[in-house]
GUNUGU-960960 format. One line per field, with one value per residue: x negated, y negated, z negated of N, C-alpha, C in turn; residue in one letter. Coordinates in steps of 0.001 Angstrom, whole numbers. Last residue first. Layout:
n_px (X / ...)
n_py (Y / ...)
n_pz (Z / ...)
ca_px (X / ...)
ca_py (Y / ...)
ca_pz (Z / ...)
c_px (X / ...)
c_py (Y / ...)
c_pz (Z / ...)
resn (A / ...)
end
This chain:
n_px (17432 / 13781 / 11784 / 9160 / 6743 / 6321 / 9318 / 12713 / 15761 / 18479 / 20583 / 23571 / 24952 / 25840 / 28371 / 29936 / 30860 / 33078 / 34692 / 37401 / 39492 / 41435 / 40761 / 38285 / 36014 / 32699 / 29562 / 26305 / 22263 / 19002 / 15400 / 13188 / 9705 / 6778 / 6700 / 7337 / 8122 / 10178 / 11657 / 14301 / 16114 / 18341 / 21699 / 24370 / 27900 / 30382 / 33958 / 36470 / 37514 / 35577 / 33232 / 31314 / 28769 / 26304 / 23286 / 21842 / 19207 / 19285 / 20677 / 23126 / 26561 / 29091 / 31091 / 33688 / 36184 / 39592 / 42341 / 41928 / 41566 / 42250 / 41893 / 43806 / 43415 / 41965 / 38868 / 36971 / 33630 / 30796 / 26708 / 24164 / 21539 / 19335 / 17332 / 15059 / 15660 / 17055 / 19459 / 20109 / 21926 / 23274 / 24077 / 26990 / 29909 / 33417 / 35136 / 38712 / 41196 / 41473 / 39311 / 36903 / 34526 / 31866 / 28891 / 26647 / 24182 / 21504 / 20734 / 21710 / 22019 / 24256 / 27373 / 30521 / 32586 / 34298 / 35840 / 36357 / 36058 / 39219 / 41037 / 41452 / 40177 / 37839 / 36494 / 36116 / 38578 / 39364 / 38782 / 37334 / 37243 / 34543 / 33069 / 30375 / 29309 / 27142 / 24973 / 22818 / 20402 / 20800 / 22951 / 24288 / 26089 / 25867 / 28696 / 30455 / 33267 / 35556 / 37602 / 39942 / 41145 / 43091 / 41367 / 38038 / 34095 / 31780 / 28518 / 26406 / 23855 / 21682 / 23108 / 23013 / 22875 / 25145 / 23209 / 21836 / 19458 / 16889 / 16933 / 17175 / 15856 / 15438 / 16072 / 13296 / 10378 / 8809 / 6446 / 7618 / 8379 / 10296 / 10067 / 12720 / 11711 / 12727 / 12512 / 12991 / 12629 / 12631 / 13903 / 14299 / 17099 / 17061 / 15918 / 13161 / 11705 / 9628 / 9056 / 7219 / 7799 / 7578 / 8142 / 8605 / 6893 / 7528 / 9508 / 11318 / 10850 / 7926 / 5571 / 5207 / 3330 / 3472 / 2740 / 3191 / 4331 / 4246 / 4860 / 6539 / 7349 / 9025 / 10510 / 10754 / 10904 / 11725 / 10712 / 10379 / 6540 / 4779 / 2508 / -1150 / -3372 / -4339 / -1712 / -2023 / -3807 / -7002 / -8180 / -8976 / -8039 / -5454 / -4633 / -2575 / -794 / -7 / 2309 / 2712 / 4221 / 4004 / 3632 / 401 / -632 / -1021)
n_py (-24322 / -24766 / -25276 / -27538 / -27858 / -30799 / -32252 / -33842 / -35364 / -35259 / -36865 / -35473 / -35191 / -35279 / -35620 / -36659 / -35915 / -34449 / -32598 / -31237 / -29434 / -29925 / -29607 / -29934 / -31308 / -31273 / -32516 / -31556 / -32223 / -31319 / -31699 / -30348 / -29608 / -29540 / -28103 / -28728 / -32916 / -33851 / -31442 / -28457 / -28256 / -26030 / -27482 / -27456 / -28254 / -28056 / -29251 / -29915 / -29496 / -29973 / -28045 / -24801 / -24675 / -22885 / -22885 / -22111 / -21725 / -24578 / -26805 / -29511 / -28734 / -27245 / -26115 / -23526 / -21294 / -22141 / -20990 / -19276 / -15796 / -13997 / -13769 / -14119 / -17375 / -18404 / -19267 / -21654 / -21648 / -23303 / -23620 / -24655 / -23910 / -21695 / -19702 / -18577 / -16517 / -14188 / -16141 / -18765 / -18453 / -20594 / -19473 / -19652 / -19731 / -19820 / -21017 / -20375 / -22169 / -22965 / -23225 / -22900 / -20886 / -19926 / -17638 / -17408 / -15835 / -16291 / -16109 / -14470 / -13816 / -13869 / -13504 / -14195 / -14355 / -12703 / -9805 / -7933 / -4589 / -2282 / -2392 / -4054 / -4191 / -2006 / -2747 / -3950 / -5040 / -7074 / -5549 / -7586 / -8077 / -9146 / -10578 / -10853 / -12293 / -10271 / -9917 / -8685 / -8478 / -4971 / -5928 / -6824 / -8491 / -9890 / -11222 / -11993 / -11243 / -12007 / -10786 / -11412 / -12923 / -13915 / -15533 / -15464 / -15301 / -14458 / -13625 / -12615 / -10564 / -9861 / -7088 / -4134 / -3257 / -156 / 2678 / 2907 / 3977 / 3768 / 3811 / 2999 / 3928 / 3620 / 6231 / 7736 / 7577 / 10362 / 12092 / 14783 / 15490 / 12341 / 11424 / 8891 / 7132 / 5625 / 2998 / 1496 / -1782 / -5003 / -7831 / -10114 / -9228 / -7842 / -9688 / -9942 / -6929 / -5564 / -2011 / 1330 / 4781 / 7345 / 9533 / 12939 / 14554 / 17531 / 20665 / 21894 / 19490 / 17422 / 16629 / 13084 / 9971 / 6874 / 3701 / 1469 / -1352 / -3647 / -7195 / -9830 / -12318 / -14095 / -12521 / -9010 / -6272 / -3708 / -1057 / 1429 / 1708 / 2430 / 4919 / 3643 / 2285 / 4305 / 6962 / 10499 / 12100 / 13208 / 15397 / 16991 / 19492 / 19920 / 16406 / 13548 / 10659 / 7831 / 5130 / 1798 / -720 / -3962 / -5979 / -5164 / -2483 / 1032)
n_pz (-30737 / -30215 / -28834 / -27194 / -25690 / -27395 / -27765 / -28706 / -28992 / -28882 / -25886 / -25088 / -22011 / -19029 / -19343 / -21925 / -24568 / -24920 / -22774 / -23680 / -24866 / -26487 / -28516 / -29109 / -27141 / -27571 / -27730 / -27419 / -26449 / -26581 / -26639 / -24117 / -23625 / -21323 / -19442 / -17215 / -16957 / -17774 / -19745 / -19981 / -23054 / -25312 / -27021 / -28608 / -28877 / -31381 / -31274 / -33254 / -36457 / -37927 / -35983 / -34894 / -33193 / -30914 / -27865 / -25425 / -23729 / -21503 / -19029 / -18147 / -19807 / -19537 / -17069 / -18040 / -17374 / -17417 / -20358 / -22444 / -22499 / -25620 / -28575 / -29890 / -29933 / -26851 / -26265 / -23556 / -22271 / -20586 / -19499 / -18756 / -16684 / -15749 / -16284 / -13578 / -11206 / -9851 / -8951 / -11315 / -14686 / -17826 / -20858 / -23237 / -25514 / -26328 / -28891 / -29926 / -31760 / -34462 / -35879 / -34314 / -33942 / -31572 / -29781 / -27488 / -26085 / -22917 / -20079 / -17165 / -13198 / -12236 / -13527 / -14925 / -18278 / -19949 / -20378 / -23360 / -24153 / -24715 / -26254 / -29554 / -32047 / -33439 / -37007 / -39218 / -40638 / -39433 / -36127 / -33333 / -29601 / -27875 / -24895 / -22255 / -19699 / -17317 / -14543 / -12361 / -11740 / -13208 / -15876 / -19125 / -21777 / -24357 / -26427 / -29460 / -31296 / -33796 / -35725 / -38387 / -40458 / -40255 / -37005 / -36752 / -37107 / -34538 / -33745 / -30806 / -29250 / -27445 / -25539 / -23481 / -20287 / -19047 / -17612 / -14687 / -11464 / -10280 / -7694 / -5113 / -1396 / 1477 / 5030 / 5952 / 8563 / 9883 / 9441 / 10606 / 7636 / 6832 / 3133 / 1318 / -1646 / -4505 / -7530 / -9919 / -11162 / -13160 / -12185 / -9951 / -9502 / -7138 / -5355 / -5781 / -7371 / -8554 / -8224 / -8013 / -5928 / -3741 / -1404 / 38 / 2829 / 4830 / 4035 / 2697 / -179 / -433 / -2635 / -3181 / -3869 / -6007 / -6944 / -9087 / -6946 / -4932 / -5639 / -5453 / -7099 / -5670 / -2526 / -1521 / 164 / 1782 / 3428 / 5443 / 6398 / 8939 / 9638 / 9902 / 10450 / 13831 / 14085 / 13067 / 12311 / 11398 / 10034 / 7749 / 7875 / 7916 / 8813 / 7928 / 7843 / 6183 / 5496 / 4097 / 2592 / 1424 / -662 / -1398 / 293 / 46)
ca_px (18534 / 14452 / 12976 / 10292 / 7111 / 5387 / 8074 / 11763 / 14569 / 18340 / 19286 / 22983 / 24707 / 24846 / 28160 / 29399 / 29686 / 32968 / 33289 / 37242 / 37979 / 41288 / 42378 / 38813 / 37459 / 33814 / 30552 / 27074 / 23552 / 20342 / 16349 / 13692 / 11192 / 7945 / 6058 / 8106 / 7082 / 10082 / 11736 / 12705 / 16027 / 16904 / 20556 / 23065 / 26765 / 29113 / 32319 / 35893 / 38578 / 36479 / 33116 / 32411 / 29178 / 27808 / 23868 / 22706 / 19285 / 19483 / 19989 / 22086 / 25395 / 28687 / 30130 / 33420 / 35173 / 38756 / 41566 / 42086 / 41005 / 42759 / 40621 / 43860 / 43070 / 42858 / 39806 / 37402 / 35144 / 31444 / 28617 / 25499 / 22633 / 19289 / 18421 / 15650 / 15070 / 15241 / 18715 / 20624 / 20646 / 23218 / 23290 / 26128 / 29248 / 32019 / 34615 / 36904 / 40596 / 42748 / 40878 / 37731 / 35853 / 32663 / 30559 / 26830 / 25171 / 21579 / 20066 / 22603 / 21083 / 23055 / 26058 / 29122 / 31895 / 34466 / 34790 / 36850 / 35878 / 37510 / 40779 / 41488 / 41670 / 37745 / 36621 / 35034 / 37562 / 38700 / 39729 / 37477 / 37716 / 34878 / 33609 / 31433 / 29488 / 28366 / 25385 / 24121 / 20786 / 19893 / 22233 / 23417 / 26128 / 25311 / 27077 / 30604 / 31985 / 35357 / 36424 / 39428 / 39545 / 43543 / 42383 / 39167 / 35466 / 32559 / 30139 / 26869 / 25220 / 22134 / 21945 / 23690 / 21822 / 24104 / 25000 / 21881 / 20236 / 16705 / 16999 / 16964 / 16916 / 14883 / 16222 / 14688 / 10983 / 9426 / 6308 / 7175 / 7108 / 9866 / 9505 / 11933 / 11768 / 12247 / 12747 / 12365 / 13156 / 11343 / 13596 / 13331 / 16820 / 17395 / 17606 / 14059 / 12472 / 10075 / 8484 / 8339 / 7203 / 7945 / 7236 / 8710 / 6828 / 8125 / 8173 / 11142 / 11441 / 9201 / 6135 / 4874 / 3168 / 3231 / 2997 / 2869 / 3548 / 4531 / 3930 / 6393 / 6704 / 7535 / 10369 / 10970 / 10910 / 11962 / 11002 / 11316 / 8253 / 5257 / 3502 / -104 / -2858 / -4682 / -2554 / -1412 / -2468 / -5970 / -8247 / -8853 / -9614 / -5953 / -4164 / -4228 / -924 / -750 / 1590 / 2070 / 3516 / 3925 / 4695 / 1043 / -1064 / -196)
ca_py (-24932 / -24547 / -24182 / -27412 / -26738 / -29787 / -32322 / -33155 / -35145 / -35179 / -36842 / -36735 / -34754 / -35081 / -34548 / -36577 / -36577 / -36170 / -32927 / -32083 / -28734 / -30042 / -29342 / -28785 / -31502 / -30562 / -32259 / -32043 / -31685 / -31957 / -31041 / -31574 / -29078 / -30622 / -27744 / -27915 / -31170 / -33364 / -32429 / -28820 / -28375 / -26849 / -26495 / -27536 / -27147 / -28942 / -28079 / -30129 / -29032 / -30885 / -29000 / -26220 / -24672 / -23634 / -22469 / -22820 / -21306 / -23198 / -26277 / -28821 / -29812 / -28357 / -26350 / -25316 / -21413 / -21489 / -21843 / -20516 / -16914 / -13823 / -13332 / -12829 / -16329 / -17992 / -18391 / -21476 / -20728 / -22661 / -23146 / -24436 / -24327 / -24046 / -20107 / -18491 / -17252 / -14142 / -14539 / -17734 / -19372 / -19036 / -20113 / -19044 / -20666 / -19267 / -21555 / -19450 / -21470 / -22832 / -23132 / -24452 / -20906 / -20147 / -17934 / -17673 / -16744 / -15757 / -15565 / -14803 / -14178 / -12884 / -14453 / -13289 / -14821 / -14013 / -10475 / -8997 / -5793 / -2920 / -1202 / -3345 / -4297 / -2388 / -1588 / -3689 / -3551 / -7196 / -6334 / -6356 / -8609 / -8128 / -10301 / -9849 / -12368 / -10907 / -10421 / -9009 / -9218 / -6320 / -4890 / -6337 / -7136 / -10710 / -10788 / -12257 / -10696 / -12382 / -10930 / -11487 / -11810 / -12809 / -16047 / -16334 / -15035 / -15810 / -13682 / -13568 / -10793 / -11176 / -7851 / -4949 / -3601 / -1860 / 2284 / 3650 / 2983 / 3319 / 5519 / 2709 / 4124 / 3168 / 4479 / 7477 / 7685 / 9169 / 10923 / 13723 / 15967 / 13852 / 11150 / 9973 / 7043 / 6495 / 3678 / 2543 / -813 / -3698 / -6969 / -9812 / -10165 / -7613 / -9299 / -10967 / -7981 / -6431 / -3580 / 470 / 3168 / 6575 / 8205 / 12035 / 13600 / 16181 / 19627 / 22036 / 20825 / 17369 / 17318 / 14493 / 11154 / 7971 / 4640 / 2818 / -555 / -2460 / -6202 / -8830 / -10843 / -14334 / -13054 / -10492 / -6267 / -4978 / -1592 / 771 / 2121 / 1504 / 4584 / 4546 / 1751 / 3735 / 5729 / 9270 / 12590 / 11645 / 14873 / 16175 / 19247 / 20747 / 17580 / 14203 / 12314 / 8672 / 6601 / 2667 / 557 / -3198 / -5616 / -5879 / -3542 / 164)
ca_pz (-31725 / -31498 / -28439 / -28627 / -26521 / -25786 / -27930 / -27927 / -29322 / -29641 / -26035 / -26239 / -23767 / -19307 / -18365 / -20709 / -24629 / -25612 / -22684 / -22847 / -24345 / -25058 / -28611 / -29760 / -28043 / -27050 / -28359 / -26415 / -27568 / -26136 / -27457 / -24941 / -24089 / -22601 / -20942 / -18190 / -16688 / -15933 / -19178 / -19553 / -21475 / -24996 / -25810 / -29000 / -28214 / -30711 / -31234 / -32103 / -35149 / -37790 / -37126 / -35109 / -34098 / -30582 / -29768 / -26102 / -24965 / -21652 / -20242 / -18015 / -19352 / -20425 / -17173 / -17508 / -17855 / -17234 / -19443 / -22859 / -22389 / -24398 / -27192 / -29624 / -31296 / -28129 / -25953 / -24742 / -22146 / -22107 / -19278 / -20166 / -16800 / -16265 / -16679 / -15283 / -11951 / -10024 / -9171 / -10151 / -13675 / -16565 / -20021 / -22398 / -24786 / -26047 / -27833 / -30324 / -30677 / -33788 / -36663 / -35056 / -34486 / -32798 / -30411 / -28999 / -25655 / -24458 / -21297 / -18008 / -14696 / -11707 / -13088 / -14563 / -16847 / -19381 / -19625 / -22339 / -24346 / -24460 / -25242 / -28228 / -32486 / -32630 / -36155 / -38122 / -41376 / -40732 / -37476 / -34435 / -30934 / -28049 / -26259 / -22889 / -20843 / -18031 / -16293 / -12821 / -11351 / -12864 / -15046 / -18321 / -21162 / -22709 / -25995 / -28050 / -31092 / -32431 / -35925 / -37195 / -40380 / -40616 / -37923 / -36658 / -37398 / -35048 / -33838 / -31904 / -29526 / -27590 / -25817 / -24192 / -20994 / -18836 / -18068 / -15595 / -12552 / -12072 / -8728 / -6083 / -2374 / 95 / 3651 / 6021 / 6735 / 9785 / 9309 / 11405 / 8302 / 7056 / 5041 / 1629 / 559 / -3919 / -5674 / -9229 / -11104 / -12540 / -13227 / -11190 / -10487 / -8489 / -5033 / -5898 / -5845 / -9302 / -7671 / -9096 / -6483 / -4987 / -1802 / -1250 / 1201 / 4456 / 4829 / 4032 / 401 / -155 / -1430 / -3980 / -2690 / -5720 / -6268 / -9644 / -8155 / -4966 / -5070 / -4408 / -7615 / -5906 / -3935 / -1364 / -1397 / 1631 / 1964 / 5718 / 5245 / 8125 / 9570 / 9716 / 10043 / 12643 / 14469 / 13001 / 12627 / 11389 / 10710 / 7012 / 8467 / 7139 / 9190 / 7711 / 7771 / 7703 / 5474 / 5117 / 2624 / 2558 / -413 / -1863 / 511 / 130)
c_px (19386 / 16074 / 13750 / 11541 / 8525 / 6014 / 7464 / 10141 / 13666 / 16879 / 19010 / 21718 / 23801 / 24592 / 26591 / 28955 / 29006 / 31663 / 33440 / 36107 / 37186 / 40344 / 42468 / 40315 / 37691 / 34966 / 31744 / 28729 / 24769 / 21391 / 17618 / 15035 / 11891 / 9594 / 6336 / 7316 / 7588 / 8669 / 10743 / 12888 / 14807 / 17075 / 19113 / 22210 / 25265 / 28367 / 31423 / 34486 / 37884 / 37625 / 34587 / 32593 / 30511 / 27768 / 25177 / 22980 / 20526 / 19361 / 19853 / 21534 / 23936 / 27810 / 29321 / 32124 / 34460 / 37683 / 40481 / 41466 / 42342 / 42049 / 40736 / 42769 / 43224 / 42638 / 40935 / 38251 / 35682 / 32888 / 29532 / 26576 / 23574 / 20630 / 18483 / 16723 / 15607 / 15135 / 17318 / 19337 / 20885 / 22315 / 23150 / 25266 / 27328 / 31314 / 33528 / 36648 / 39223 / 41964 / 41934 / 38754 / 36342 / 33609 / 30874 / 28528 / 25557 / 23280 / 20891 / 21674 / 21658 / 21938 / 25005 / 28343 / 31003 / 33858 / 35362 / 35712 / 36472 / 36898 / 39462 / 41204 / 41879 / 39576 / 37679 / 35456 / 36771 / 38244 / 38955 / 38063 / 37923 / 35660 / 34684 / 32208 / 30845 / 28081 / 26316 / 24708 / 22160 / 20435 / 21428 / 23389 / 25989 / 25405 / 27218 / 28458 / 31608 / 33883 / 35886 / 37787 / 39287 / 42308 / 42896 / 40093 / 36661 / 34020 / 30573 / 27979 / 25388 / 23560 / 22323 / 23024 / 22896 / 23713 / 23849 / 23498 / 20629 / 18175 / 17069 / 17539 / 16398 / 16070 / 15810 / 14428 / 12209 / 10731 / 7214 / 6967 / 6452 / 8883 / 9362 / 11405 / 11505 / 12764 / 11976 / 12990 / 12723 / 12650 / 13151 / 12878 / 15584 / 16799 / 17982 / 15779 / 13545 / 11007 / 10127 / 8504 / 8165 / 7242 / 8172 / 7771 / 8090 / 7222 / 8408 / 10524 / 11850 / 9736 / 7559 / 5775 / 4047 / 3707 / 2534 / 3353 / 3616 / 3911 / 4983 / 5795 / 6959 / 6681 / 8760 / 10776 / 10341 / 11932 / 10591 / 11521 / 9020 / 6557 / 4030 / 1368 / -1531 / -3704 / -3471 / -1895 / -1602 / -4527 / -6871 / -9056 / -9556 / -7611 / -5090 / -3890 / -2022 / -944 / 1508 / 1938 / 3404 / 3744 / 5033 / 2586 / -89 / -955)
c_py (-24330 / -25099 / -24334 / -26717 / -26916 / -28700 / -31333 / -33363 / -34156 / -35023 / -36448 / -35827 / -36032 / -34817 / -34377 / -35358 / -36689 / -36888 / -34525 / -32785 / -29795 / -29494 / -28831 / -27875 / -30570 / -31092 / -32218 / -31534 / -32802 / -30962 / -31851 / -30768 / -29955 / -29959 / -28642 / -27689 / -30055 / -32344 / -32676 / -30309 / -29184 / -27074 / -27320 / -27003 / -27803 / -28040 / -28835 / -28961 / -29190 / -30817 / -30102 / -26890 / -25658 / -23467 / -23379 / -21870 / -22085 / -22825 / -24877 / -28511 / -28841 / -29460 / -27792 / -25506 / -22976 / -21737 / -21484 / -21252 / -18347 / -15786 / -13594 / -12798 / -15438 / -16960 / -18743 / -20049 / -21032 / -22106 / -23122 / -24256 / -24011 / -24787 / -21877 / -19463 / -17527 / -15177 / -15200 / -16713 / -18537 / -19478 / -19817 / -20144 / -19917 / -20123 / -20180 / -20491 / -21004 / -21725 / -22886 / -24180 / -21827 / -20488 / -18998 / -17899 / -16843 / -16342 / -15303 / -14653 / -15264 / -13222 / -13814 / -14253 / -13636 / -14530 / -11784 / -9429 / -6746 / -4244 / -854 / -2851 / -3968 / -3002 / -2331 / -2754 / -3175 / -5609 / -6713 / -6864 / -7196 / -8455 / -9633 / -10645 / -11989 / -11179 / -10888 / -9268 / -9023 / -7006 / -5964 / -5426 / -7466 / -9008 / -10535 / -11806 / -11170 / -11721 / -10919 / -11563 / -11459 / -12588 / -14210 / -16272 / -16091 / -14834 / -15140 / -13352 / -11597 / -11429 / -9032 / -5360 / -4531 / -1949 / 281 / 2588 / 3837 / 2793 / 5035 / 3864 / 3826 / 3696 / 4324 / 6132 / 7335 / 9059 / 9953 / 12198 / 15466 / 13846 / 11940 / 10074 / 8432 / 6792 / 4577 / 2696 / 111 / -2420 / -5553 / -8701 / -10748 / -8155 / -8501 / -10360 / -8969 / -7484 / -4376 / -871 / 2453 / 5401 / 7498 / 10706 / 12880 / 15658 / 18066 / 20997 / 20673 / 18626 / 17401 / 15253 / 12383 / 8835 / 5741 / 3742 / 654 / -1882 / -4924 / -7711 / -9675 / -13506 / -13342 / -11352 / -8313 / -5474 / -3124 / 234 / 1444 / 1841 / 3366 / 4455 / 2582 / 2437 / 5086 / 7821 / 11321 / 12399 / 13888 / 14599 / 17890 / 20139 / 18993 / 15842 / 12844 / 9995 / 6633 / 3779 / 1673 / -2198 / -4519 / -5006 / -4855 / -1386)
c_pz (-32661 / -31297 / -28692 / -28156 / -27373 / -26839 / -27295 / -28488 / -28599 / -30123 / -27974 / -26551 / -24052 / -20906 / -18692 / -20224 / -22969 / -25633 / -23814 / -23674 / -23624 / -24010 / -27137 / -29144 / -28139 / -27750 / -27605 / -27135 / -26953 / -26776 / -27272 / -25917 / -24898 / -22335 / -22064 / -19034 / -17846 / -15836 / -17558 / -19385 / -21081 / -23259 / -25542 / -27941 / -28370 / -29824 / -30783 / -32422 / -33727 / -36784 / -36887 / -36222 / -34165 / -32353 / -30168 / -27185 / -25822 / -23864 / -20150 / -19083 / -18674 / -20295 / -18377 / -17718 / -17231 / -17504 / -18660 / -21279 / -22171 / -24116 / -25761 / -28462 / -30957 / -28967 / -27250 / -24641 / -23296 / -21784 / -20569 / -19713 / -18091 / -16623 / -16539 / -15480 / -13390 / -10825 / -8813 / -10254 / -12441 / -15561 / -18983 / -21379 / -24227 / -25390 / -27319 / -28938 / -30972 / -32523 / -35845 / -35890 / -34785 / -33033 / -31247 / -28744 / -27289 / -24611 / -22484 / -19506 / -15960 / -12592 / -12788 / -13772 / -16152 / -18298 / -19567 / -21762 / -23461 / -24549 / -25033 / -27511 / -30758 / -32512 / -34660 / -37106 / -39980 / -41285 / -38381 / -35100 / -31732 / -29706 / -26323 / -24260 / -21260 / -19261 / -16073 / -14183 / -11157 / -11797 / -14608 / -17249 / -19137 / -21993 / -25107 / -28079 / -29931 / -31821 / -34328 / -36730 / -39651 / -40672 / -38182 / -37730 / -37768 / -35975 / -34876 / -32188 / -30650 / -28312 / -26468 / -25309 / -21711 / -20365 / -18827 / -16375 / -13211 / -12371 / -10427 / -6905 / -4059 / -355 / 2755 / 4536 / 6907 / 8421 / 10052 / 11128 / 9427 / 7278 / 5158 / 3266 / 544 / -1935 / -5227 / -8373 / -10302 / -12350 / -12058 / -11952 / -10776 / -9600 / -6074 / -6330 / -6592 / -8391 / -8542 / -8208 / -7189 / -5486 / -2962 / -1786 / 635 / 3262 / 4837 / 4926 / 1521 / 762 / -1252 / -2626 / -3939 / -4721 / -6165 / -8301 / -8075 / -6523 / -5329 / -4162 / -6530 / -6556 / -4405 / -2765 / -1072 / 420 / 2134 / 4373 / 5748 / 7425 / 8679 / 10228 / 9265 / 11931 / 13501 / 13732 / 13462 / 12307 / 10981 / 8826 / 8146 / 6992 / 7812 / 8073 / 8046 / 7140 / 6732 / 5075 / 3686 / 2264 / 797 / -1649 / 170 / 11)
resn (T / L / G / N / V / Y / N / G / G / L / Y / V / G / T / T / G / D / L / L / T / G / S / T / G / D / I / R / N / A / W / L / G / I / F / Q / P / S / T / A / Y / R / T / A / A / I / C / F / N / G / N / L / A / E / V / S / P / A / M / G / S / M / V / T / F / E / T / G / S / P / S / G / D / P / N / L / R / R / A / R / V / S / I / P / T / L / G / S / N / G / Q / D / W / T / V / L / F / H / S / G / N / W / A / I / G / C / T / G / I / V / P / A / Q / A / L / E / I / P / G / A / S / T / P / L / G / N / S / G / L / L / Q / V / M / V / R / A / N / N / A / H / E / S / V / Y / A / V / A / V / T / G / N / L / G / I / A / L / D / S / N / R / Q / N / A / S / S / T / T / I / C / R / E / A / E / P / T / N / G / A / T / V / S / L / V / F / G / N / Q / D / N / G / N / A / Q / R / L / D / T / W / S / Y / M / V / G / G / G / A / R / P / E / L / H / S / D / Y / L / S / N / V / S / G / S / V / D / I / P / M / P / T / G / G / I / P / D / L / R / A / G / N / V / D / L / R / I / L / S / A / I / N / S / I / T)
end
């Protein structure tokens, strides 16, 4: 292999080359800023030919590392590549808030490669689920963290999201009714990442970090949200709270 290009060359029992110089290129499509092939292996295939395997961090999968295989015939004719590292979703970054009558709402990120979702599961005061499954609130190629708060009448869930293979750049939010059902659509709070949310006097406040003109400088910003209407109280930019050289606390 050479970076993101793989070619196979056959040799006979005496070591003589059976294919042209350079070999047969494999139909592998790896793009993005991290586009190399790693951990290449060849194994004989039943009936002739070989099975070629490798891992990569292609942008199409959100720069997440995955394993692939590609079957090659005895005549050195490659077939289509296939991702083999499929499994159940990764569940992470949970947060919780207590609502009416001791109901607990747990928000978390459910993630496959290049496909992340914000989920909420309601639990009773005994910690057992009160519904058949979690509620999906949002989906994006990349979601970093999420948080949830209760203001006495509604939950508010916040999260940060970004484009495929990139870091989160936008803070989003969505209100929920006491039973966990969505109240209105999701909306943009402000630019930023790693949001945290709390409630006070019926309203919500979301704090998040944001890159300055240079990425090594990170500022802390906040935006208040009206608890009744969901209206942004500090505009689409929010309020600057301070910053320093790599300040990431919310």
